[in-house]
C-alpha positions as CSV (number, residue, x, y, z in Angstrom):
1,M,12.7,-2.7,6.4
2,R,11.2,-3.1,2.9
3,I,11.9,-6.3,1.0
4,L,11.1,-7.4,-2.5
5,R,11.7,-11.1,-2.9
6,S,11.5,-13.7,-5.6
7,V,12.0,-16.4,-3.0
8,P,10.2,-16.9,0.3
9,P,11.2,-14.5,3.0
10,P,13.7,-15.3,5.7
11,G,12.2,-17.3,8.5
12,T,9.7,-19.3,6.4
13,E,11.9,-22.2,5.7
14,T,10.5,-25.4,7.3
15,G,10.8,-29.1,7.1
16,P,13.7,-31.4,7.7
17,D,15.3,-30.7,4.3
18,I,15.2,-26.9,4.5
19,P,18.1,-25.1,6.2
20,R,17.0,-23.3,9.4
21,S,19.6,-20.5,9.0
22,T,17.9,-17.3,7.9
23,G,18.9,-13.7,7.3
24,F,16.9,-12.4,10.2
25,P,16.6,-13.7,13.8
26,V,13.0,-15.0,14.3
27,N,12.6,-12.6,17.3
28,W,12.9,-9.7,14.9
29,I,9.7,-10.8,13.1
30,D,7.7,-12.2,16.0
31,P,7.2,-9.4,18.6
32,S,6.3,-11.9,21.3
33,L,9.9,-13.0,21.3
34,S,11.6,-9.7,21.6
35,T,11.3,-6.1,22.8
36,R,12.9,-4.8,19.5
37,L,10.1,-4.2,17.1
38,P,11.3,-3.2,13.7
39,T,8.7,-3.2,10.9
40,F,8.9,-5.4,7.9
41,H,7.3,-4.9,4.6
42,F,7.5,-7.8,2.2
43,V,6.3,-7.9,-1.4
44,L,6.5,-11.5,-2.8
45,D,5.9,-12.5,-6.3
46,E,3.0,-15.0,-6.4
47,S,5.1,-17.4,-8.4
48,V,7.3,-18.2,-5.4
49,L,4.2,-19.4,-3.5
50,I,3.1,-21.7,-6.2
51,R,6.2,-23.8,-6.6
52,P,6.3,-26.6,-3.9
53,I,10.0,-26.5,-3.2
54,G,10.8,-29.2,-0.6
55,G,7.7,-31.1,-1.4
56,R,4.0,-30.7,-0.7
57,N,4.3,-30.9,3.1
58,V,7.1,-28.4,3.3
59,H,5.2,-26.1,0.9
60,R,2.1,-26.3,3.1
61,E,4.2,-25.4,6.2
62,Q,5.7,-22.5,4.4
63,L,2.3,-21.1,3.4
64,Q,1.1,-21.5,7.0
65,K,4.2,-19.7,8.3
66,L,3.6,-16.9,5.9
67,L,0.0,-16.6,7.2
68,H,1.3,-16.4,10.7
69,I,4.1,-13.9,9.9
70,G,1.7,-11.8,7.7
71,G,-0.7,-11.5,10.6
72,L,1.8,-10.0,13.0
73,R,1.4,-6.3,13.7
74,T,5.0,-5.5,12.7
75,V,4.7,-7.1,9.3
76,Q,3.0,-6.1,6.1
77,L,3.0,-8.9,3.5
78,Q,1.8,-8.3,0.0
79,L,1.7,-10.5,-3.1
80,M,2.4,-9.4,-6.6
81,P,-0.2,-11.5,-8.5
82,L,0.7,-13.3,-11.7
83,D,-2.0,-11.5,-13.7
84,R,-0.3,-8.1,-13.5
85,T,0.7,-7.2,-17.1
86,E,3.2,-4.7,-15.9
87,Q,5.7,-5.9,-13.3
88,P,8.2,-3.3,-12.2
89,S,10.3,-5.8,-10.2
90,L,11.8,-7.9,-12.9
91,D,15.3,-6.6,-12.2
92,G,15.5,-8.9,-9.2
93,P,15.1,-8.9,-5.4
94,F,16.3,-6.1,-3.2
95,T,16.0,-5.0,0.4
96,L,15.7,-1.4,1.7
97,V,16.8,-0.8,5.3
98,T,16.4,2.3,7.4
99,P,18.5,1.9,10.5
100,K,17.4,4.0,13.5
101,G,19.0,7.4,13.2
102,R,20.7,6.7,9.9
103,Q,20.1,7.0,6.2
104,Q,18.3,4.3,4.2
105,V,20.5,1.8,2.4
106,A,19.7,-0.9,-0.2
107,Y,20.9,-4.4,-0.5
108,L,20.7,-6.1,-3.9
109,E,20.7,-9.9,-4.3
110,I,21.8,-10.5,-7.8
111,H,23.0,-14.1,-8.3
112,T,26.5,-14.4,-6.9
113,H,27.1,-10.6,-6.7
114,P,25.4,-9.2,-3.6
115,R,25.8,-5.4,-3.3
116,L,25.2,-2.9,-0.6
117,I,24.0,0.4,-2.0
118,T,24.6,3.6,0.1
119,G,24.6,6.3,-2.6
120,L,21.6,8.6,-1.9
121,E,20.5,8.8,-5.5
122,E,20.7,5.0,-6.1
123,V,18.8,4.3,-2.9
124,R,16.2,6.9,-3.8
125,V,15.6,5.2,-7.2
126,L,15.1,1.8,-5.5
127,A,12.8,3.3,-2.9
128,A,10.7,4.9,-5.6
129,R,10.6,1.5,-7.5
130,Y,9.6,-0.2,-4.3
131,G,6.7,2.2,-3.9
132,T,5.6,1.4,-7.5
133,I,5.8,-2.3,-6.8
134,Q,3.9,-2.0,-3.5
135,S,1.1,-0.1,-5.2
136,A,0.8,-2.7,-7.9
137,A,0.6,-5.6,-5.4
138,L,-2.4,-6.9,-3.6
139,T,-3.3,-5.3,-0.3
140,P,-2.0,-7.1,2.8
141,R,-5.6,-8.3,3.5
142,E,-6.0,-9.6,-0.1
143,S,-2.6,-11.2,0.1
144,L,-3.4,-13.2,3.2
145,A,-6.7,-14.2,1.7
146,A,-4.8,-15.5,-1.4
147,I,-2.4,-17.5,0.7
148,E,-5.4,-19.0,2.6
149,K,-6.9,-20.0,-0.7
150,M,-3.7,-21.6,-1.8
151,L,-3.6,-23.6,1.5
152,G,-7.2,-24.8,0.8
153,E,-6.1,-26.0,-2.6
154,R,-3.2,-28.1,-1.2
């Protein structure tokens, strides 16, 4: 599963004021909780990690949870740094899913109009865009180091 998000990824909500309901069961992300081991690739815009939604304590917990999730062997987490002058993901968040034995599909999250894309050409274009975004982002190791640095500044 390849995910481009402009909000924190599912499963990172924490604190008493943040809803616990997420788009993915936690056991899909944490391999110690399940025998199903899909892989997740997240590219997050750095701006979503700077804004302390929910307050400082919740923000710190979110960053800690991202470090944990990003360190799992089934997860690749990358940050798109703010200093990139060309940002190919300004059209909004999307998710690419390749179900076992099926063709890849895309899910667009555009305000109040979510859309499932199954057309081969449209999905191909989004997959190519994701590749461009992923290559412009920090490496997973650099991304985790950046999150650790943010935690140290909190």
